[in-house]
N, C-alpha and C positions, 0 to 999 in steps of 0.2 A: 224223384225229381219231376217226372212226367205229370204227377198229380197236381203240381203247382204250376204247370205250363213250361217247365224247363226242357231242354233238349241237350243231348250230348252225342258225340260220335267217337268211335274208336277205330283208329287205323293202325294196323299191326305191320311192322317191318321185320321180317324174319331175320333173326340173328343180331338184331340191333339191341344194344343195352340201354339202360336208363340214361337219358340225356344225350343220346346219339346225335340228336339234331343240333347240338352245339358245335359239332364239327362242320366247317364251312361246306365240305363236300356233300353233306346230307341236308343242309339247310335248303337247298334248291328243291328237294323233294317235299319237305315239310311246310315251308312257308306258303306255297300255293294252296295247300289243303287248309291251312289255318285261315287264309284269306277267304276262301270259298265258304267256310263255316261261318265266319264273322259277317260276311256279306249276306248270307242266307238269314241271319238274325237281324239284318239292317243295322248292324253296329258300325260297319264301314262301307264305303263305296270304292270299288277297285277300278272303275272306268269313269273317266270324266263325263262321257255321254250319259251315264246312268245318274249322275248327280242332279239332272234337271228333269227327271221323270215326274 
């Protein structure tokens, strides 16, 4: 993936099974990490102030 300019990140959550983020209680842990990753790739803008840079 890196050879073609792609990037990935792995975040491990000890004791969490596949799809654990589907539970609302875990979503608050995962969504901010997803947002940070997508923002780092310029796929999304999470702050209105950042939209006008």
